[in-house]
C-alpha atoms as one frame of an Amber mdcrd trajectory, in Angstrom:
protein
  66.553  31.309  63.837  63.052  30.803  65.222  64.166  32.178  68.575  65.728
  35.222  66.932  62.494  35.871  65.023  60.384  35.441  68.162  62.507  37.747
  70.282  62.825  40.318  67.504  59.053  40.661  67.277  58.751  41.114  71.051
  61.100  44.095  71.110  64.141  42.444  72.710  67.122  44.780  72.461  69.992
  43.720  70.204  68.119  41.400  67.846  68.561  43.722  64.856  72.327  43.833
  65.415  72.497  40.054  65.831  70.431  39.517  62.670  72.810  41.804  60.762
  75.888  39.914  61.995  74.340  36.523  61.174  73.310  37.765  57.760  76.823
  39.082  57.088  78.192  35.654  58.015  75.825  34.024  55.529  73.961  31.968
  58.116  71.156  30.135  56.245  67.676  31.407  56.962  68.710  34.952  57.832
  67.510  37.403  55.182  70.594  38.837  53.533  69.262  42.290  52.843  66.869
  44.960  53.990  64.830  44.246  50.852  64.474  40.580  51.789  63.476  41.507
  55.332  60.840  43.905  53.964  59.503  41.209  51.614  59.148  38.779  54.529
  57.392  41.468  56.551  54.854  41.941  53.745  54.339  38.195  53.332  53.719
  37.712  57.044  51.520  40.783  57.490  49.239  39.566  54.704  48.976  36.057
  56.152  50.664  34.360  53.212  52.283  30.970  53.790  55.847  31.106  55.119
  58.275  30.731  52.206  61.547  28.860  52.065  64.410  31.357  52.139  67.557
  31.107  50.051  66.376  27.975  48.267  68.796  26.460  45.801  66.993  26.291
  42.452  67.915  25.294  38.939  68.922  21.948  37.528  72.056  21.832  39.685
  70.740  24.213  42.363  73.105  26.802  40.922  70.828  29.722  41.766  69.616
  31.007  45.142  66.041  32.243  45.296  65.374  35.023  47.796  62.129  33.323
  48.816  60.236  30.414  47.292  57.260  28.149  47.670  58.630  24.950  46.101
  55.318  23.055  46.099  53.809  25.737  43.844  57.035  26.283  41.874  56.897
  29.999  42.744  59.868  32.141  43.644  60.137  35.825  44.436  63.228  37.910
  43.881  63.938  41.390  45.221  66.265  43.512  43.143  68.189  46.374  44.694
  69.865  48.844  42.384  73.287  48.411  44.013  73.402  44.737  43.015  71.157
  44.621  39.960  71.640  48.098  38.463  74.273  47.438  35.819  73.828  46.223
  32.228  75.793  43.076  33.116  73.600  42.364  36.144  70.462  42.901  34.071
  71.728  40.451  31.448  72.557  37.842  34.104  69.194  38.357  35.856  67.251
  37.916  32.625  69.202  34.816  31.586  68.649  33.312  35.031  64.948  34.134
  34.990  64.496  32.642  31.511  66.246  29.444  32.595  64.107  29.124  35.711
  60.925  29.660  33.704  62.110  27.019  31.242  62.444  24.658  34.208  58.856
  25.329  35.280  59.305  28.006  37.939  57.075  31.052  38.113  59.182  34.101
  38.933  58.042  37.402  40.436  60.503  40.278  40.837  60.168  43.388  42.967
  62.171  46.550  43.587  62.618  48.856  46.561  59.761  51.056  45.302  57.448
  48.053  45.006  58.140  46.900  48.550  57.849  50.304  50.213  55.308  52.107
  48.021  53.038  49.231  46.937  53.196  46.448  49.546  49.533  45.477  49.197
  49.991  45.204  45.425  53.009  42.936  45.958  51.029  40.718  48.345  48.057
  40.635  45.961  50.250  39.538  43.054  51.897  36.791  45.094  48.470  35.634
  46.312  47.087  35.589  42.770  49.991  33.567  41.402  49.699  31.106  44.312
  45.967  30.750  43.651  46.547  30.095  39.950  48.675  27.069  40.832  46.048
  25.530  43.111
């Protein structure tokens, strides 16, 4: 994965297609969506610490966090409308979030509009929550 990231940043042809295939196969460490890739881009561009991707969280690791900083008990979720836009998905998301908060996690959630229209706000919120744990 490190090599794919390195080559992708240097403009090597074909890395986007390879990343898409690996993501579709569920290879750990490959962001599964365009939203997750955008979130990582924001995190890196703002100099935030590298998060753990797809971390199993919850008492039995029954949930997968998009990105997390386990030492600070912070996780960030990105919610696309296609996956999270139904009443059932909203109910499941809220129940999951409440359970994770009960277990001591701090949860931030962002949408497409947040990531594309307000990236500095997203980075500032993540930074502030990280700082509050220090």
